[in-house]
N, C-alpha and C positions, 0 to 999 in steps of 0.2 A: 902915133904910135905904129905906125906902117913899121918902124925897124924893129921893133920888137915881136911884129906878126912873124917879119923874115926870120929872125933869128929863132923865132920856137920853130918854123917850118925846118932850117937847117938842124936843128938839133934833133930836133924827130929824126928827120932823113936819114943821120950820122949815125941815131942809136938803130935806127932798122934797119941800115945794112949793115950793121956788126951783129945784129940780132940780138942784139939787148933787151931786156925786159924792161916794157914801157909802159906796163901798167900801173896803176895807181892802186895801193890795197882798200877795198872796199871799207874796212873799217875805220882807215883816215878817215874817208869822204862823208861816213853817216855821223861820226861825232862833231865834225866842224861843220858840217853844211847844214842847208836849210831844204825842210821838208816840205813841198806844196800840193795840196790834195783840191780837185777842183770838181765842188760837189753839183748837180743838177738839183733843183729844185724848184717848189711851186710857186713859180712868180718872180724865178729870178735865178742864180747860180751864187753857191756858197765856195769861198775859198780860204782854207785854212792852211795856215806856216806853223812849222811844228820847229823849234830850236832846240839843242839841249848845249847847256853851258857847263864845261867840265870845272870850273873855278867852284860855282854856284852847287854842282851837283843836282841842278835842276833843270825840267823841260818846260818851257815857255811855247805857250799856243796863243795864235790871235786868228780869230776868224771875222772874214768881211762877208758882206751881203753885197752881192750885185743887183740892181733891179732889173727886169727884161728890157726895160725901155731904153738903157745906156748899151753903148757899142763895147761888148764881152773883152775885146783885144785891148781897146784902149783902158780899160778899167783895170785889168788884169796888170798890164804895162807900169801905171802908177802904182798898184798895190805893189809889184815886187819892187820899184825903184824906192819906194818906203821903208820896204824889208832890207833891203841892203841898206839903206843909209843908217838903218837903226841897229844891224850886227857888223857893218863895217867890214 
C-alpha cells in the first residue's frame, strides 16, 4: 500500500500549495465514524464503542471490560480490530 500513501501525500501537498480547503466536514465524520471512550474502572478499564447507523436510524453501543492483569494496549488493539471488522 506504499503507492497509496505516496498518492495521498502528493494529493495533500498539491491541495495545500493551491490553498484549497483540505478539511473534512465534522458532520460527515460524526455520522460515519466510530466513537471510542476509555474509562478507568476499579480492577480494570472499560472501553465503549458507539456507532450510528443512518439506514436504521439507530445508535449501537458495545462495552468491553479489560482486567488489570492484561496489557491495556494489546487488548484495545484487539477490540479495535473486532469493531472495524464489524462495521467495515
